[in-house]
N, C-alpha and C positions, 0 to 999 in steps of 0.2 A: 150347661146345655147351650145357652146363648153364645158362649165363647166358642163351643165346638161348631155350632152352626155358622158362626162368622168365619171361622177358619176354613170350613168346607166351602163357603161362598167365595172366599178369596182364591182357593185352589181351583174351583170351577171356573171362575172368571179368567184365571191365568191360562187354564187349558183351552178355554174357548178362544182366548186371545191368540194362542199359538195356532189354532186351526184357522182363524181368520187371516193372520199374517202369512201363514205357510201356504194357504190355498189361493190367496188373492193375487199372487205373483206368478201364476202359471205362464209358461213360455208359449209363444206362438209356435204352431206346429206346421211343418212342411212335409207333405207326402211325396214320396219318390218311389221308383222301382228299384228294388234291392240290387246292389252290385253294379249299378249303372253310373254314368257320368253325373247324373242328377244327384245321386247320393254323395259322390265325391265332392261335388260343388258345394253342397250344404254343409257337410261335415268338415270339409277342408282336406286338401290332398297336395302335398308338396310336389309330388311327381307331375301333377297337372297344373301346378302353380295356382291352386285355389286356396285362399285364406280361410274359407269357411265362415260360419256364423255361430259364435259361442252363445249368442242370445236366443238361438232358435233350437227347437227340438226337431230332429229328423226322424220321420216315421217311414220305415221301409215296407213296401208291399210287393207281392209276387209279380204284379203287373201294373201298368199305368191306370187301367180301368178301375181296379180296386182302390187305387189312391184317389182318383177323381170321385168315386162313389163315397169314399170316406169323407171327402170334403163336403159333398152335398149333405151327408148325414151329420155334419158338425164335428167329426172326429179330428179333422185337420183343417187348417185355415187356408192353405194354398197348396198347389202341386207344382213341382218342377220336373220336366221330362223333355226328351228329345222332340224336336219340332215335327218330325214326320208322324210318329204316333199321336202327338198332341193334336195335330190337324184332324186325324181320323177320329179321335175321341170327341173333340169339340163339335165335329160335324154330326155325330150320332147321339151324343148324350145331351139332353135338354138341360138348360140352366147353368151352363158354363161358357166361358170365353177365354181366348188366348190373348195374352199381352205379347204381341209378336215383336219382341225386341231380343236380340241374341245375348244371352248371358254368358255363353262360351261358344267357341267354334271348334269343330273337330273333324276328323277324317275316319271313315270306316274302312277296314281292311280285314284280311283273313290271317289267322295265326297258324303258321305251318311248323311242323316238327323240325327242330334244328338239325336233326340228323338226316333230313331228306331234302338236300338242295335241289335235286331234280324235280321234286314236287313243287317247290317254290317257283322254279322256272316255268313249269307248266301252268301254274295258277296265274302268274303274271302274263303269260302269253294269252291265256283265255280272257283275262280282264281287258287286255289291249284289243283283242278280237271283238268282244261284245260291245265295247265302246265304239269301235270304228264302224261296225256294220249296223248299229242302231238297236241291237238286241237289248242292251241294258236300258236304254230309254223306253223301249217297249215294255219291259218288265215293270218299271216304275209306273208307267201309265196303266198297266193291267190291274194293278192293285189299288188304284185311287178310289174305286167305288165300293170297297168293302165296308160292311156295316157292323157295328158293335152293340152289345148290350151294356147295361150300366156297370158291369164288372169288367168290361174291356174284352169280353170274349167275342170272337167273330161269329155273327149270326146270319149274315146274308151278304149279297152283293158280289159273291164269288161263285155263283152257280156255274159259270162257264170255266172255272178253274179246276182242273182235274186233280191237282195235287201230286206229290212225289211219293213213291213207295220205296222204302228201303228193305234190304234183306237182313236176315239174322247174321250177326257176326259169327264167323267160322275161323277159329284160330288155326285150323289145319289148312286154310286157304287165305292166309294173311296177305300173301303177295297178289292175290286176285281181287282184293277188296279195298275200297277207299272208305275209311271210318271217319265220319264227321261228328264232331261234338257241337251241340247247339242247345239253346234254351227256347223252346217253342212257346214263348209267351210274350213275343215282341213283334206283333203284326205292325206293319206289313212285311217285315223281314223274315219272320218265321212264326208259324203257329200250327196247331193241329187241325186237320179237317177230317173228321171221322178217324179212320185208322191210317190216314196218310198225313204227310207234312206239306204245308203250302207256304208261300212267301218268296220274296225276292232271293234271299240267300239260299233257300232250299232248291229253287229252280236252277240257280247257278251251280249248286252242288251236283245236281243231276247232269248238267252240261259238262262239268269237270270230270265226273266219272265216265261219261261217254267218251270224252276226249282221250282219257287214259285207257279206255277199254277195261274198266274195272266195275265190279258190283258195288253199289252204293249201300253203305251201312250208316244209319242216322241214329245217334245216341242222344236222347233228350235228357237234360240234367239241370240242376240249379245253375243260374248264371255265374255265380262265384266260382264254380268248378270247371267251367268251360275251358278257359285258357290253361289252367293247371293240369287238366287231364291230358293235354297233348303230349305225345311221346311216351305215354303210359298206357298199359293195357291195350295196346294196338291202335290208339287214337292217332290219326294222321294230321288232322287239321281242325281248327275251331272256326265255325261260321255262324256268327250270332250278333250281327250289328255291332261289331267290336270297334271301339275307339283305340287308336294307336297311342300307347303310353310307354314311357321308359321302363316302368316296372314290368309290364306285360312283355316287353321285348327281352327281358331276362329269361322268360320261359319259352318264347316262340320267336320265329322269324316272321315278321309281318310282310305280307304281299304289298304290291303297289295298291294305293287306295282305289276303291271302286266308287266311292261317294265322298265328296268333300263339302257337301252343303248341310251337314248336320250341325245343329246348335241347340242349346238348352233354352226353354221358354217357361214362363210362368203361366199357370192356368188358375183362374179365379172364378168365383161365382158370377153369374151374369149381371147381377145388380151391384157388384163391387165396382166402385169408381176411384179407388185409391191410386191406381196406376195408369188411369186413362190418359193423363197428360205426359207420361214418360215416353221419351224418344231415345234414350240411351240406357245402357246397362248400369251406368253410374247412378242415374236417377232412381232406378228400381232398387239397386243395392242400398242406397241411402235410406230409402223407406224401410226396407227389410231390417236394416241394422238399428233402426229406432224402435223396433217392436219389443 
């Protein structure tokens, strides 16, 4: 009996030892928005020249607000996201701050159906026009004051923004409609406002439809599907805060960039001081690689 108990004790100790060693080495977790440059940066992406972090776990969420909320709840350690949404979130969600050092730089453009060169030309003309007459700057300023809840949903600050209404897709009237693919979870570029769409990209979509004399159809979908949907099922263009990459260029023709000030930043809890002295991305990356 004593021999049996001793054997059981040894086995139990070994099992407990496995649990201790197996659970004691959990990886640091980075929250990102699924399908965005932040996810590519953390996981690694040869197309964008990102090495990635083999020592970190990348946790993808539907939007940046959910990722930040997960950090505050202790489910992830840090968040990496585009600077524009990061500024909005940090301004509205208590207890977080931005380490405002660019981890990557990128350009936003629209992805046009490769079989529609005339549409690409019209998009580029519109971008040039709204840059020249100040409309684009006005749109960015218009959305600076929007407010978010802890999940990243827009909850105020846009009372004077009417939003954009799309019509139902009509295959019988394909030549009379502009079908736009987006992911309405990336304020201030695109988000839902009641039964309408709002955001910088959505207002530009409305301007484009007006320029072309077409009805506007907006199809809201997962971000990963936005680019690949173009040229299929009548989708003409992707407008969703898209970064230009070589891989995406295989599926669409990118317009001229309408925004080249986008970059990835780190969001941490307000009391975190690990990165306060960092002034370069190399310093931040060195800390992250030691986790």
